C-alpha positions in Angstrom: 0.1 -0.2 -0.3 1.3 3.5 -1.1 0.2 6.9 0.2 -0.6 8.3 -3.1 -3.2 4.4 -4.3 -6.8 4.9 -3.9 -6.6 2.2 -1.4 -4.8 4.0 1.2 -6.6 7.6 0.5 -9.9 6.4 -0.2 -10.2 3.6 2.4 -7.1 3.1 4.8 -6.6 6.6 6.0 -10.4 7.3 6.5 -10.9 4.8 8.7 -7.7 4.9 10.5 -8.6 8.5 11.0 -11.9 7.5 12.0 -10.6 4.9 14.8 -7.8 6.9 16.4 -10.6 9.5 17.2 -12.8 7.1 18.6 -10.5 4.8 20.8 -8.7 6.2 23.9 -6.1 3.8 23.1 -4.2 5.5 20.3 -0.7 3.9 20.1 -3.3 0.1 19.9 -5.1 1.8 17.2 -2.0 2.8 15.0 0.2 -0.7 16.0 -2.7 -2.4 14.1 -3.1 -0.2 11.7 0.5 -0.4 11.1 0.9 -3.8 11.3 -2.6 -3.8 8.7 -0.6 -1.1 6.3 2.7 -3.7 5.9 0.5 -6.7 5.8 -0.8 -5.2 2.5 1.7 -5.7 0.4 4.0 -8.0 2.6 1.5 -10.7 4.5 4.4 -13.0 5.6 7.5 -10.3 6.3 4.7 -8.8 8.5 6.2 -11.9 11.0 9.8 -11.0 10.6 9.2 -7.1 11.2 7.7 -8.8 14.8 10.3 -11.1 15.1 12.7 -8.3 14.7 11.5 -6.4 17.2 11.3 -9.2 20.0 14.6 -9.6 19.8 15.4 -6.2 19.8 13.6 -5.5 22.6 15.7 -8.4 24.7 18.4 -7.2 23.9 17.4 -3.3 25.2 16.8 -5.2 28.4 20.5 -6.5 28.4 22.2 -3.6 27.3 20.5 -1.4 29.8 21.6 -3.3 32.7 24.5 -2.6 34.9 26.7 -5.6 33.2 30.1 -6.3 32.5 28.5 -8.2 29.1 26.4 -4.9 27.8 29.1 -4.3 25.0 29.1 -7.9 24.4 24.8 -8.4 24.1 25.3 -4.4 22.2 27.4 -6.5 19.6 25.8 -9.4 19.4 22.4 -7.4 18.7 23.8 -4.9 16.1 25.5 -8.8 14.9 21.8 -10.1 14.5 20.4 -6.8 12.7 22.8 -6.9 9.9 22.5 -11.0 9.6 19.1 -10.3 9.2 19.7 -7.3 6.5 22.4 -9.3 4.6 20.6 -12.6 4.3 17.6 -11.0 2.5 19.3 -8.5 0.7 22.8 -9.4 0.4 23.4 -13.2 -0.2 22.8 -13.9 -3.6 24.8 -10.9 -3.9 27.4 -12.1 -2.4 27.2 -15.5 -3.3 27.3 -14.6 -6.9 30.7 -12.5 -7.0 32.0 -15.6 -5.0 31.2 -17.5 -7.7 32.8 -15.1 -10.0 36.2 -15.1 -7.8 36.4 -18.6 -7.9 36.0 -19.3 -11.7 38.8 -16.5 -11.8 41.1 -18.4 -9.9 39.9 -21.5 -10.7 40.3 -22.7 -7.1 41.1 -26.5 -7.1 38.3 -28.0 -5.2 35.4 -25.6 -4.7 32.1 -25.5 -6.9 29.9 -23.3 -7.9 27.6 -22.6 -5.2 23.9 -22.2 -5.8 23.0 -18.5 -5.7 19.9 -17.7 -3.2 17.1 -15.0 -4.7 14.9 -14.9 -1.4 12.1 -12.4 -1.4 12.8 -8.7 -0.6 10.9 -7.6 2.4 9.9 -4.0 1.4 11.3 -1.4 3.7 13.8 -4.1 5.1 17.0 -1.5 5.1 14.7 1.0 6.7 13.1 -1.4 9.4 16.6 -2.7 10.0 18.3 0.1 11.0 16.0 1.9 13.2 16.1 -1.5 14.9 19.9 -1.2 15.6 19.3 2.9 16.6 16.8 1.1 19.6 19.2 -0.9 21.0 22.9 1.8 20.1 20.7 4.2 21.9 19.3 2.5 24.8 23.4 1.2 25.5 24.9 4.7 25.2 21.7 6.0 27.7 20.4 8.3 25.4 17.1 7.0 25.9 15.4 4.2 28.6 14.4 0.8 27.7 10.8 0.3 26.3 8.6 -0.5 29.2 6.6 -2.6 26.8 7.1 -5.2 23.6 4.4 -3.3 21.8 6.6 0.0 22.1 9.2 -1.3 20.4 7.1 -2.9 17.8 5.7 0.6 17.1 8.5 2.4 16.8 9.6 -0.5 14.5 6.5 -0.8 12.4 4.8 3.0 12.6 3.1 2.9 9.3 4.3 6.9 8.2 7.5 6.5 7.9 8.0 2.4 8.3 9.0 1.3 4.3 10.8 4.6 3.0 11.6 6.8 6.3 12.9 9.2 7.3 15.0 7.3 9.6 14.1 8.0 13.1 15.9 7.4 16.0 14.7 5.9 18.8 16.1 8.8 21.3 13.2 11.4 19.0 10.4 9.1 19.5 10.7 7.3 23.1 9.1 10.1 24.9 6.0 10.5 22.4 5.6 7.2 22.1 4.4 7.0 25.4 2.9 10.5 25.3 1.6 12.9 23.2 -0.8 15.8 22.2 -2.5 16.7 18.3 -4.6 19.6 18.5 -5.9 21.0 15.2 -3.1 23.6 14.5 -1.1 20.3 14.4 -3.7 18.4 12.4 -4.2 21.4 9.3 0.1 21.6 9.1 0.1 18.0 8.7 -2.7 17.9 5.7 -1.1 21.2 4.5 2.1 18.7 4.4 0.9 15.8 3.3 -0.8 17.8 0.5 2.7 18.9 -1.0 4.3 16.0 -0.9 1.5 14.3 -2.9 1.5 16.8 -5.6 5.1 16.2 -5.7 5.1 12.6 -6.2 2.3 12.7 -8.2 2.2 15.8 -11.1 6.1 15.7 -11.0 7.7 12.4 -9.7 5.1 9.9 -11.8 4.5 12.1 -15.2 8.9 12.6 -15.2 9.0 8.8 -14.6 7.2 8.4 -18.4 9.8 9.7 -20.3 12.4 8.5 -18.2 11.3 5.1 -18.3 11.4 5.0 -22.3 15.0 7.2 -22.5 16.0 4.2 -20.0 15.0 1.5 -22.0 16.1 2.3 -25.1 19.7 0.7 -26.5 22.4 3.9 -25.0 23.5 3.3 -28.8 20.3 4.5 -30.4 19.7 7.5 -28.7 21.6 11.6 -28.9 23.3 13.2 -26.4 21.0 15.7 -25.8 18.2 13.0 -25.1 20.3 11.0 -22.8 21.0 14.5 -20.8 17.3 15.2 -20.9 16.6 11.3 -19.7 18.9 12.0 -16.3 18.4 15.3 -15.4 14.5 14.1 -15.4 15.0 11.0 -13.3 17.3 13.7 -11.1 14.1 15.6 -10.9 11.6 12.5 -10.3 13.7 10.9 -7.3 13.8 14.1 -5.5 10.0 14.7 -6.2 9.3 11.2 -6.1 11.3 10.6 -2.1 10.9 14.0 -1.0 7.3 13.9 -1.3 7.1 10.4 0.1 9.4 12.3 3.4 6.7 15.4 3.1 3.4 13.1 3.5 5.0 10.9 5.9 6.3 13.6 8.2 3.0 15.1 7.7 0.6 12.5 9.2 3.2 12.4 11.6 2.7 15.5 12.8 -1.3 15.5 13.0 -0.7 11.9 15.1 1.9 14.3 17.6 5.1 13.1 16.3 7.7 15.6 15.0 9.5 13.1 12.7 12.6 14.6 11.7 13.7 16.7 8.4 14.8 14.6 5.3 14.9 17.0 2.5 16.2 20.7 2.0 16.2 21.6 -1.5 19.5 19.6 -2.3 20.3 20.5 -6.0 21.1 24.2 -4.4 24.2 22.9 -2.8 27.4 24.4 -4.4 30.0 21.3 -2.6 28.8 17.9 -2.4 29.4 18.2 1.4 26.4 20.4 1.8 24.4 18.5 -0.4 24.2 15.5 1.9 23.3 17.4 4.1 20.7 18.3 2.6 19.8 15.1 0.6 18.3 12.2 3.1 19.4 13.8 5.9 18.3 11.3 8.2 20.2 8.4 6.2 23.4 10.8 6.3 23.1 11.4 10.4 23.0 7.9 10.7 25.8 6.8 8.7 27.8 9.7 10.7 26.7 8.7 14.4 26.3 5.1 14.2 29.4 4.3 11.6 31.8 7.0 10.8 31.3 8.9 14.6 32.3 4.8 15.8 35.2 4.3 13.7 36.9 7.2 14.5 35.6 9.7 12.3 38.4 13.1 11.6 39.9 12.4 14.9 42.6 9.4 13.8 44.1 11.7 11.8 44.2 12.6 7.9 44.2 9.0 6.3 42.1 7.7 8.5 39.3 10.4 8.2 39.6 9.5 3.9 39.5 6.1 4.3 36.6 5.9 7.0 34.6 8.4 4.2 35.1 6.0 1.2 33.9 3.1 3.3 31.0 5.0 4.8 29.7 6.1 1.2 30.8 2.5 0.3 28.3 1.3 2.6 25.6 4.0 1.6 26.0 3.0 -1.9 25.3 -0.7 -0.7 22.3 0.0 1.5 20.4 1.2 -1.5 20.9 -2.0 -3.6 22.9 -4.9 -4.3 24.4 -4.2 -7.3 27.9 -2.8 -8.2 25.8 -0.2 -9.2 24.9 1.5 -6.1 28.5 0.9 -5.0 30.1 3.0 -7.8 27.6 5.8 -7.3 28.6 5.8 -3.4 32.0 5.7 -4.4 31.3 8.4 -6.6 30.3 10.3 -3.9 33.0 9.7 -1.2 36.2 10.2 -3.5 34.2 13.9 -4.3 34.2 14.4 -1.0 38.0 13.5 -0.1 38.9 15.8 -3.0 36.8 18.6 -1.2 38.9 18.0 1.6 41.9 18.1 0.4 41.2 21.8 -0.9 38.1 22.3 -3.7 36.0 23.1 -0.8 37.6 26.3 -0.1 37.8 27.2 -3.7 34.5 26.6 -4.2 33.7 28.8 -1.4 35.6 31.8 -3.1 34.5 31.3 -6.5 31.0 32.5 -8.2 28.3 30.9 -6.6 26.8 29.0 -10.0 30.5 27.7 -10.6 29.7 25.7 -7.3 26.1 24.8 -8.2 26.6 23.4 -11.7 29.7 21.3 -10.2 27.4 19.8 -7.7 24.7 18.9 -10.2 27.7 17.2 -12.5 29.1 15.0 -10.0 25.6 14.1 -9.0 23.9 14.2 -12.1 27.2 11.0 -12.7 25.9 9.6 -10.0 22.5 8.7 -11.0 23.5 7.4 -14.2 25.2 4.2 -12.2 22.5 4.6 -9.7 19.1 3.8 -12.4 20.8 1.7 -14.7 20.8 -1.8 -14.2 24.8 -2.9 -14.2 28.1 -0.9 -14.8 28.1 -1.6 -18.5 24.7 0.3 -19.1 26.0 3.2 -17.0 29.0 3.6 -19.3 27.4 2.9 -22.4 24.3 5.7 -21.6 27.2 8.3 -20.1 29.0 7.6 -23.7 25.8 8.5 -25.6 25.6 11.9 -22.6 29.0 13.0 -24.5 28.2 12.0 -27.9 30.3 9.5 -28.7 27.1 7.7 -30.6 27.7 8.4 -34.1 23.5 9.5 -34.5 22.1 13.1 -34.4 22.6 14.9 -31.0 18.3 14.6 -30.7 17.5 11.6 -32.0 15.6 8.6 -29.7 13.9 11.8 -28.2 10.4 10.6 -30.0 7.6 11.8 -27.5 9.5 11.8 -24.1 9.9 15.6 -24.6 6.4 16.8 -24.8 5.1 20.2 -24.1 3.5 18.8 -21.3 7.2 16.8 -20.1 8.9 19.7 -20.6 6.5 21.8 -18.9 7.0 19.5 -15.8 10.7 19.2 -15.8 11.3 23.3 -16.5 8.7 23.5 -13.5 10.5 21.0 -11.8 13.7 22.7 -12.0 12.5 26.0 -11.1 11.4 24.3 -7.5 14.8 22.3 -6.9 16.4 25.0 -7.0 15.1 28.4 -6.6 14.6 29.4 -2.6 10.4 28.5 -3.3 11.0 26.8 0.3 12.4 29.5 2.0 9.2 31.6 0.9 6.9 29.0 1.8 8.2 28.8 5.4 8.4 32.5 5.8 4.8 33.2 4.8 3.1 35.9 7.4 -0.1 34.0 8.5 -1.3 37.5 9.2 -1.5 38.5 5.7 -4.4 37.1 4.6 -4.2 37.1 1.2 -1.2 35.0 1.3 -3.0 32.8 3.4 -6.0 32.5 0.4 -3.4 32.2 -2.2 -1.6 29.3 -0.7 -4.9 27.4 0.3 -6.9 27.4 -2.8 -2.7 26.6 -4.5 -3.1 23.4 -1.9 -7.0 22.6 -2.9 -6.1 23.1 -6.7 -3.2 20.9 -6.8 -4.5 18.2 -5.0 -7.6 18.6 -6.9 -5.3 17.7 -9.6 -3.6 14.8 -8.0 -6.4 12.7 -7.2 -8.1 13.4 -10.6 -4.9 11.2 -11.9 -4.5 9.1 -9.2 -8.4 7.9 -10.4 -7.2 7.8 -13.9 -3.6 5.9 -14.4 -2.6 3.0 -12.6 -0.3 4.2 -9.5 3.0 4.0 -9.6 5.2 2.8 -6.4 7.9 5.3 -4.6 11.1 4.4 -5.9 13.1 4.1 -2.3 10.2 1.2 -1.5 12.8 -1.4 -2.6 14.9 -0.2 -0.6 
């Protein structure tokens, strides 16, 4: 079930809101709704999620007690979580690469191993990461262990941000699970944000998926440079509005329920360095790796060389987190390498030069990375990069077809404007005392919501890109 589907908007959400308003045991209503939400697409893997929550609940008790074995219990808990993630998401990838190495080196006595292909539970990367934060935060005394197993299960399964984030730390939400308040101001604010996210997803991201799918499904040697650039720019806009749209909807629902989920996006395409980009893009994932991997590895406290190794290692893991493919690892390496280059002096230079130079540099690096993120394998990515630099002996606009219709061009231009200009600053600084601004705001939200609902009813809705992670 996804937020932009009719079943969610017209059935699940109204019934949940009614039950949440009527019944006094809010957490139980929310927990049941969250399990039903996940079971709609993953009925079997609900049991996995319950088991993960149960294991972490028990280890939370162990790591909180005064004991010489506290750290040992923490290590075991983290290893169990990581092993679960590897088993479902990476085992086939690891065995396949091991077979490849065995064939290359022709090691005597070794035979090709069967490659497992387990089903990938929806959003497993998100709920495993949140499970890790639970035991780590309790171990660090940043939060007390949950008194009830259902509190941990609610934290892990909370449906607004269950399958695509934002990644919420347990210490940020522990008190809200125990006690929270909501009022009409919070509800209205949450509905506004949900409407913004819905428009991002349906009107922009889903529209741009049409030229993106069309262009990336073509052989790279059949498209010209102009089409290749148009395709990757559209994908950059699609993934931003798709993921930030989901985050807005998740934060909006959470706000209406009394939770304060952390922000996940802050116009990343306005960045002037890759460092700044990662302070603005998928912010909760960035800080998760910073606080639970980079700093424990030593961060920048152990010398320059170790800092660079830690950075590169973190971004290899960031790439792998997105998928069991070398494409994602290369994507992570690209960002990690440019972060190191910036630390070597490029960032200082970019701060001194004309601002558009920094913006174009970031866009270039990010688009380079998105090629590897969107294509299926390294070979396809290199072929697509070849098309972008006009290595194909065909005209620059070959293969465009109807991918660049007036409607698609309009949506792409609108997406560029919204993603790069300080529209967000104007939105957040609105003066509610000026009535005409409020009227304009709510008129705009009403129109975009009606358009979104009309489009949802007229075509097959598309899953959020990050659901597969």
